[in-house]
N, C-alpha and C positions, 0 to 999 in steps of 0.2 A: 201836764207834768211830764217832763222829758227824763229819760233814763240815760245817764252817762255810762260809759264803759266801766268806770270805777264802782258805781252802784251795782252794776251787774256782777262784777267780780266779787264784791263784798257779799252779795246775796248768795252767790254760788259757793264761796268759801264757807259761809255760815251754814249752809245746808250740809256740806261735806263734813264740817267739824261737828255739827249737831248729830247727824246720823252716825258718824264715825265714833263719837263718844259712847254711843250705846252698843254698837255692834263690834267695832274694832277693839276698843279698850274694855269691853265687857262691863261697862257701868250699867246701873239700873236705868230703866226707862224713866223719862222726866227728871233726869239728873240736872244739876246746876249748869253744866256746860251746854246741854241741849236747850235749856230754858233761856240762856243768854243768846244762843243762836237764833231762837224763835223771836226774841225781843228785837234783835238787830234786823231781822227780816221784816218784822212789823213796822219798825221805825223807817226803814228804807222804802218799803213798798206800800205800806198801809194794809197789807194782807195779814190776817190773823191765821197763822199756820200752826199745825201740831205735827212735829216730826216723828212722833210715836202715837199714831191715832188709836191704837188699841188700848190706851190708858186714859182714864179721866184726867182732865186738866185741873190743877189746883187753882182756885180763884183767890186772889189776894185783894187788898183794899183798893188798889188802883184800877182793878177790873170792874169794880162795882159802881162805876159812874153812870 
């Protein structure tokens, strides 16, 4: 599985947006913007990340496979 520069840029932007939504915009942790950023990272890399590791992740029906 090769990484293109576009995937790398997308993942980096997702991390910046996800972390920024919590700290810069003062939104609560595990907010929808952060969750979308985590999902983009998971789809692009296959890595299941949590951008706010101090909080428990909400499990939904698609995670129960």
